[in-house]
C-alpha positions in Angstrom: 33.9 -80.9 17.6 37.1 -79.0 17.8 39.0 -82.2 18.3 37.4 -83.7 15.2 38.4 -80.8 13.0 41.9 -81.0 14.3 42.2 -84.7 13.4 40.9 -84.1 9.9 43.4 -81.3 9.4 46.3 -83.4 10.4 45.1 -86.3 8.2 44.8 -83.8 5.3 48.3 -82.5 5.7 49.7 -86.0 5.9 47.8 -87.3 2.9 48.8 -84.2 0.9 52.4 -84.6 1.7 52.3 -88.1 0.6 50.7 -87.1 -2.7 53.1 -84.2 -3.3 56.0 -86.6 -4.0 56.8 -88.5 -7.1 57.3 -92.1 -7.1 61.1 -91.6 -7.0 60.7 -89.4 -3.8 61.0 -86.0 -5.6 58.7 -83.2 -4.2 56.0 -82.1 -6.5 55.0 -78.9 -4.8 56.9 -75.7 -5.5 57.3 -74.7 -1.8 59.0 -77.9 -1.1 61.5 -77.6 -4.0 63.6 -74.8 -2.4 66.7 -75.4 -4.5 65.0 -74.3 -7.7 64.7 -70.7 -6.5 62.6 -68.4 -8.6 63.4 -70.3 -11.9 60.8 -72.9 -11.1 59.6 -73.4 -14.6 61.0 -76.5 -16.4 60.5 -77.6 -19.9 59.5 -81.2 -20.3 62.4 -83.4 -21.4 62.4 -84.6 -24.9 61.9 -88.2 -24.6 63.9 -90.2 -27.2 61.7 -93.0 -28.4 63.5 -96.4 -28.0 65.0 -97.8 -31.3 62.9 -100.6 -32.7 64.7 -103.9 -32.4 66.8 -104.7 -35.4 65.2 -107.2 -37.6 67.3 -110.2 -38.3 67.5 -111.1 -42.0 65.7 -114.4 -42.7 68.0 -117.3 -42.5 68.8 -118.7 -46.0 67.2 -122.1 -46.7 69.6 -124.9 -45.9 71.2 -126.3 -49.0 71.0 -129.9 -49.6 74.3 -131.6 -49.2 75.3 -132.4 -52.8 79.0 -133.2 -51.9 80.2 -136.5 -53.1 80.3 -139.1 -50.4 83.8 -139.6 -49.1 85.5 -142.5 -50.5 86.5 -145.1 -48.0 90.1 -144.9 -47.0 92.4 -147.1 -49.0 93.0 -150.4 -47.3 96.4 -150.9 -46.0 98.8 -152.2 -48.6 99.2 -156.0 -48.6 102.4 -156.9 -46.7 105.4 -157.6 -49.0 103.5 -156.2 -52.0 105.4 -153.7 -54.3 103.3 -150.9 -52.8 104.2 -152.0 -49.3 107.9 -152.3 -50.1 107.9 -148.9 -51.9 106.4 -147.2 -48.8 108.3 -149.2 -46.1 111.8 -149.7 -47.3 112.9 -146.1 -47.1 111.6 -145.9 -43.6 113.3 -149.2 -42.6 116.6 -147.9 -44.2 116.4 -144.6 -42.3 115.8 -146.5 -39.1 118.7 -148.8 -39.7 121.0 -145.9 -40.4 119.9 -143.7 -37.6 119.9 -146.5 -35.1 121.8 -149.5 -36.4 120.7 -152.1 -34.0 120.6 -155.7 -35.0 116.8 -155.6 -35.2 116.7 -152.5 -37.4 119.4 -153.6 -39.8 117.9 -157.1 -40.0 114.4 -155.7 -40.8 115.7 -153.6 -43.7 117.9 -156.4 -45.2 115.0 -158.9 -45.1 112.7 -156.4 -46.8 115.4 -156.0 -49.4 115.6 -159.7 -49.8 111.9 -159.8 -50.5 112.2 -157.2 -53.1 115.1 -159.0 -54.8 113.2 -162.3 -54.8 110.1 -160.7 -56.3 112.4 -159.3 -59.0 113.7 -162.8 -59.7 110.2 -164.2 -60.0 109.3 -161.5 -62.4 112.4 -162.1 -64.5 111.7 -165.8 -64.7 108.1 -165.3 -65.8 109.3 -162.7 -68.4 111.6 -165.3 -69.9 108.8 -167.7 -70.2 106.4 -165.2 -71.8 109.0 -163.9 -74.2 110.1 -167.4 -75.3 106.4 -168.2 -76.1 105.7 -164.9 -78.0 107.7 -164.1 -81.2 106.5 -160.5 -81.1 108.2 -160.0 -77.7 111.4 -161.8 -78.5 114.0 -159.1 -79.5 116.2 -161.8 -81.0 113.7 -162.0 -83.9 114.3 -158.3 -84.6 118.1 -158.0 -84.1 119.9 -161.3 -83.6 122.0 -161.7 -80.5 124.0 -164.8 -81.2 127.4 -164.2 -82.8 126.6 -166.1 -86.1 123.2 -164.7 -86.6 124.4 -161.2 -85.6 127.1 -161.4 -88.3 124.5 -162.4 -90.9 122.3 -159.5 -89.8 125.1 -157.0 -90.1 126.3 -158.4 -93.5 122.8 -157.9 -94.8 122.7 -154.4 -93.5 126.0 -153.7 -95.1 124.7 -154.9 -98.5 121.8 -152.6 -98.2 124.1 -149.7 -97.3 126.3 -150.4 -100.3 123.4 -150.5 -102.7 122.0 -147.3 -101.3 125.3 -145.4 -101.7 125.7 -146.6 -105.3 122.3 -145.3 -106.0 123.0 -141.9 -104.4 126.3 -141.7 -106.4 124.2 -141.8 -109.6 122.1 -138.8 -108.6 124.6 -136.7 -106.6 128.2 -135.9 -105.8 130.4 -134.8 -102.9 132.0 -131.5 -102.3 134.7 -131.0 -99.7 135.6 -127.5 -98.4 139.1 -127.4 -96.9 141.8 -125.0 -95.8 145.4 -125.6 -96.5 146.3 -124.9 -92.8 143.6 -127.3 -91.5 145.3 -130.4 -90.0 142.1 -132.5 -90.2 141.4 -131.7 -93.8 144.0 -134.1 -95.2 142.6 -137.3 -93.6 139.1 -136.2 -94.5 140.1 -135.8 -98.1 141.5 -139.3 -98.0 138.1 -140.7 -96.7 136.1 -138.9 -99.3 138.4 -140.1 -102.1 138.0 -143.7 -100.9 134.2 -143.3 -100.9 134.3 -141.8 -104.4 136.3 -144.8 -105.7 134.2 -147.4 -103.9 130.7 -146.2 -104.8 131.3 -144.0 -107.9 130.8 -140.5 -106.4 132.0 -137.5 -108.4 134.0 -135.4 -105.9 135.1 -131.8 -105.9 137.5 -130.2 -103.5 137.1 -126.5 -102.8 139.9 -124.4 -101.1 138.9 -121.7 -98.7 142.3 -119.9 -98.9 143.3 -120.7 -102.5 146.0 -123.1 -101.5 146.2 -126.9 -102.1 146.5 -129.9 -99.8 149.4 -132.4 -100.3 147.0 -135.1 -101.3 144.6 -132.9 -103.2 146.4 -131.5 -106.3 143.3 -130.6 -108.1 140.9 -128.1 -106.5 138.9 -125.0 -107.1 138.6 -121.8 -105.1 135.5 -121.0 -103.1 133.4 -118.5 -105.0 130.7 -117.9 -102.3 129.3 -121.3 -101.8 130.7 -121.6 -98.2 128.9 -118.4 -97.2 125.7 -119.5 -99.0 125.8 -122.8 -97.0 126.7 -120.9 -93.8 129.8 -123.2 -93.3 131.8 -122.5 -90.1 134.3 -125.4 -90.0 136.7 -127.2 -92.2 136.7 -129.8 -93.4 133.0 -129.8 -94.5 131.5 -132.4 -96.7 128.3 -131.6 -98.7 126.1 -133.9 -100.7 125.2 -132.1 -103.9 122.2 -133.2 -106.0 121.7 -131.3 -109.3 120.3 -129.0 -110.2 120.3 -127.0 -107.0 120.1 -129.2 -103.9 122.8 -129.0 -101.2 122.8 -131.2 -98.1 125.5 -130.7 -95.5 126.7 -134.2 -94.5 129.4 -133.3 -91.9 131.2 -130.3 -90.5 134.6 -131.5 -89.1 136.6 -134.6 -89.6 134.7 -137.9 -89.6 135.6 -141.6 -90.1 134.8 -143.2 -93.4 132.0 -145.5 -92.1 130.4 -142.6 -90.2 130.6 -140.4 -93.3 128.8 -143.1 -95.3 126.0 -143.3 -92.7 125.7 -139.5 -92.8 125.3 -139.6 -96.6 122.6 -142.2 -96.4 120.8 -140.2 -93.7 120.9 -137.0 -95.8 119.6 -138.9 -98.8 116.8 -140.7 -96.9 115.7 -137.5 -95.2 115.3 -135.9 -98.5 113.5 -138.8 -100.3 116.4 -139.6 -102.6 116.1 -143.4 -102.1 113.4 -145.6 -103.7 111.2 -147.6 -101.3 112.9 -150.9 -101.8 116.4 -149.5 -101.0 115.1 -147.6 -98.1 113.6 -150.8 -96.6 117.0 -152.5 -96.9 118.8 -150.0 -94.8 116.0 -149.9 -92.2 116.7 -153.3 -90.8 116.3 -152.0 -87.2 112.7 -151.1 -88.0 111.8 -154.8 -88.2 108.8 -155.4 -86.0 108.6 -151.8 -84.7 105.2 -150.2 -84.1 104.6 -147.0 -86.1 103.5 -143.7 -84.6 100.0 -144.3 -86.0 99.9 -147.6 -84.2 100.6 -146.1 -80.9 98.1 -143.3 -81.2 95.2 -145.6 -80.7 94.3 -149.0 -79.3 95.0 -148.3 -75.6 92.2 -148.7 -73.1 91.2 -150.0 -69.7 91.0 -153.6 -70.9 94.6 -155.1 -71.2 93.3 -158.1 -73.1 91.8 -155.8 -75.8 94.9 -153.6 -76.4 97.3 -156.6 -76.2 95.3 -158.2 -79.0 95.3 -154.9 -80.9 99.2 -154.7 -80.7 99.6 -158.3 -81.8 97.4 -157.6 -84.8 99.5 -154.6 -85.8 102.8 -156.5 -85.5 101.6 -159.4 -87.5 103.4 -159.5 -90.8 106.1 -157.1 -89.9 108.8 -159.7 -89.3 
């Protein structure tokens, strides 16, 4: 019986020791935790609850691909076409200059030969098309041959003469000069010739109150030069009564140039009747107007070529 009690006591001690330890091996009974001393009471640790897993935002719905389908790459330019030559010739030239071997130089020169031959073929076809289309033949607008060119210029000269005679009936010429101006004397001669030829009334105005050798009769400037903002002498002005002044030239100018400037001043200010204006606009023969060129173009060459032909019809 005593042996039985002894065995039970030993088993009890062994079992208790096993139960007196935590899962991590730490003693649970006070007597076995000697390092704590008298301050054996411990507050339970504040357990921090684990953070809930962050919720991922819902993925946006996939957008349908609305991008335009890629265009197929442009096919390689046709060999010896203008596009091919434009892209290849600079490269061939660079290669021939950087490394002037026989092969490199020969390649560039033959490409150049192709370009020149294509230009010749284009020029030949251009001649055929122009010869068959009167609206494209510039000879019908301004003659090229010597005989026909002289006739054209003579007709233009007649129109210029008629226009200047008409202008002389409605206006006159004033010439501002300075006695020390070396160009004023030849300019005075030109204006005097124009006055005699077309009937212009002329007036010579001295800026310094002194005459020119070939201009015995003159008047002094009384403020007209400042009014017209004149800065050079000689200056020629087209005067149209009662109060119109058009500066024709500032500085010396040849007689034929002066005549053209007078016509330009008159035409710009609507001093010519339509029939005379048409005679001096011989270079406008067969020329499209600005209104013609504001419409008619499109993607169909046949359509706008026909449109241009219709516009030019009757203008030659």
